[in-house]
C-alpha positions, 0 to 999 in steps of 0.5 A: 017564936018560929023555929027559924027565929030561934035558930037565928037567936042561938046563932047570935048567942053562941057566936056572939054576933049581932042580927046583921051579921047573920043575914041569909046571904052572909058567908059562913067563912066571913064569920071566922067560925072555928071548929070548936065554935061550930061543934058547940053550935051544933050541940046547942041546936041539937039539944034545943030541937032534939035532932041529929045534925051531920056536921060534915054536911054543915061543913059544906054550907057556904051561907047562913041561909044554907045552914038555916035551911038545912037545920030547918029541913032536919027539924021537919024530917025528924018530927 
């Protein structure tokens, strides 16, 4: 499983979404993710990939694709 596929799987599990809900073009705002859910998601991703994410940076993301790209970039930068 690729890193991107694993991120998508974590998003589906943590946010209880189906695969269509986390398309790269889907607006994060449209998913109505509250701050607690976002923090739990960040912790899970950080633990899974042994990385540190900037929650302020993630809050600036508008789409699921932007969020995924930022996470993948962080994974590559920290390895």
